[in-house]
N, C-alpha and C positions, 0 to 999 in steps of 0.2 A: 230811276230818273224822276225827279219831281216836275210836275206840270206847272206851267205858268198860268196864273189865275186871271180871270177877266175883270176882277176888281182889285183896287189898291187900298192902302190905308188912307183914311180921311175921305173916301168916296161916300156919297149918299146912295144907299141901296133900298130897294123895296123887296119885301119877302113875298114869294109867290106860292109857297106851300108850307103847311104845318099849322100849328096853333096860332101863330102870329101873322097869318096871311093877310096881306094888304097894308101892313105897317111899314113905315120907313124909318131908317136910322143911319147913323154914321159908322163906318167900319173902324173899329178900334185896333184890331190886330188881324193879320192873315197867317194861316198855317198851310203853306203850299205842299208840305210833306203829307199832310192828312186831308187836303182839299177842303179845309174848313176856314170859316171866318168868324170873328167875334164882332157883333153889332151892338151898338149902344141902345139899351132899352128893349132888346129883343131876346126871347128865350130866357126869361128870368128864372133862376133856380134858387131854391131855399137850401141854405147850408147851415147845419147845426154845429157849432164850434164849442168844444170843451176846453177849459183853460189848461194849458200844458205847463205853464210856469206860474209862479206865485202872483205876479202882477199882470198877467194876461187876461183880457176881457173875454168872457164867454157869452153865448147868446145865439140867436137865430139871425143869420145874415142873408141878404138877397144879393145875387150876383148874376152877371150874364153868362150864359153857356154858349159854346160854339155851335154853329149850324153849318150844314154842308153848303158848299159854294154853288151847287146846282139849284139851290132853293132861293137864291137871290138874283135880282137883276139890277143893273145900274139905273138910278132914278134920273129921268130927264125933267128938269124944271119947266121947260118949254111945253113938252107934251103932257106933263103932270101925271106920269105913270112910269113903271119900270119898262125899259126897252132893251133890245139887243143892240150890240155895238158893232161897229165896223172900224177899219183902220184907214187912215188917209195920210199921205205924205205931203207936207207943206213945201212951199217954194224954197225955204231955207234948209230943207233936208231933214227936218225933224218929223217924227211920226206922232200922230195924235189919234185918240179914240173919238169916234163920232156916233151920234144917234142914227140908227138905220132908218128911222121914220122921218125926222125933220132935218137932219144934217148938223145939228148943234154939236160943237166940240166940247169935250169934257176936260181935256188936258190944256193947261195954259201955256 
C-alpha cells in the first residue's frame, strides 16, 4: 500500500536535510510508491550521455535527482520558512492544508 504524501505537485517546499539544506524549490513530480519527490533546482546530478544514434547529441547534462519526502517541508510564505501542516475542513465541506504556526491555507 502506498502512502499519501504531505506535498503535492506545484507546491513550494524547503529542504531540511542534505547538501541542499535551506534551499526552496517547486515540486515537479511526486513518487508516492518510493516516498520521493523531484524538486526544481535541488539535488542537481551530472549525467554523461553517449550518443546512441547517429544524430543524437552527446555531452554532460545536469538534471534534478529525487529526494526523500521526509527531507522536505511545505514552505509558508507568511512565516518565510518550512512548516508542518495540519488539515482543516471549511464550511463548504472541502478540506485544506494549513500552516501549523500561523494558520495560512495552502490549498485554494
